[in-house]
C-alpha positions, 0 to 999 in steps of 0.5 A, a space after each residue: 500500500 502506498 504511503 498516501 493511503 491510496 490503495 491500488 485497484 488490485 488490492 482494494 477491498 469492499 463490502 466487509 461485514 461488521 464481524 470481518 471488520 472487527 477481526 481485521 482490526 487486529 490483523 489488517 486494519 488498513 482493509 477496514 479503513 479502505 472500506 470506510 474510505 469507500 463509503 461503508 460507514 456502519 459502526 454498530 458492532 464495535 459500539 455494542 462491544 464497548 457498551 457490553 464490556 463497559 457494563 460487564 466491567 461496572 458489574 465486576 467493580 460493583 461485585 468485587 470492589 463496591 462503589 463506595 470503596 472505589 470512590 474512597 480509593 480515588 479520594 485517597 489518591 488526592 492529598 487535597 481532597 483527603 484534607 478537605 474531607 477530613 476537615 468536614 464534620 462527621 455528618 457532612 463528610 458522610 453526606 459528601 461521601 454518599 454524593 461521591 459514591 452516587 457520582 461514581 456509579 452514574 459515571 459508570 452507568 453513563 459510559 456509553 454517553 461519554 464514549 459518544 461525546 469523547 468520540 465526537 470531540 476527537 473526531 472533530 479535532 482530527 477532521 479539522 487537523 487532517 483537512 486544514 492542517 495537511 490538505 486532506 479531503 476526509 468527511 467528518 462521518 468517515 473520521 468518526 467511523 475510523 475513531 469507532 473502529 480504532 478504539 477496538 484495542 480498548 476491549 483488551 484493556 477492559 477484559 484485562 481489568 475484569 480478569 484482574 478483579 476476578 483474580 482477587 485484586 485487593 479492593 483497596 488497591 483498585 484504581 478506576 482511572 488505571 485499572 489494567 496493567 497496560 502502562 507504567 503507572 499501573 506498577 506504581 503506587 499512586 499515593 506514594 508516587 509524585 503526582 506529575 510522574 504518576 500522570 506521565 507514567 500512566 499516559 505511556 499506555 500500550 493500548 493508547 499508543 496502539 489506538 493512536 497508531 490506528 487513528 493516525 493510519 485510518 484518518 490518513 487513509 480516508 483523507 487521502 494523505 500520507 500516513 505520516 501526516 495522520 500519525 503527526 496529528 494523532 500523536 501530536 494532540 496526544 502529546 499536548 494532552 499528556 503535557 497538560 495532564 502532567 502540568 495539572 497533576 503537578 499543580 493539584 498535587 
């Protein structure tokens, strides 16, 4: 395949089923992106997978950790939040804890909504970057479908998280923001580690990098530009977000 993402006629692919697309995403992702470039924009199967696994993970957390423990663990990782909670009277502290537990549960249950919102924002940014920054000709719809399929490696992370929970991980060590051993931060203690360092280590995630490669490749193919342009766009924005996250962690401590 050429570097511009333009597929020679002899190698073109068409009419892939949803199951074929999901399977090829892990073996030959360019076939899916060419299919999307050719106007086949169906994306229901990967979205169903995300929703189903997301709720499976929620039930695993609720059964093996509990929403209160999960909320308490997040509070324990923030010195400032811990300090603020400790200064409250007992009744207010309990009331605040109940509210935090409710918010935590709602965040899990609203996962599909967050997926769509996040996807739309990322797709809009990538669409604008590849078209106006690199001269591409992608439609927003095609970039959106590229993102939906490019997120498929995340199912591995979710499955790993479920396995870790049922394998007997200590509830007190559960971190809802970093629940699978796919990054350097998963092997560090978030309480004892410098917040900025922990944020950086957590960002260096194998699944995230895999997804960024797919997003860059797919966006370049549907836009008809060099793959390098797609990689610059995806990794460039990711690098900026990592820096902002590290800076925020350093300030908030």
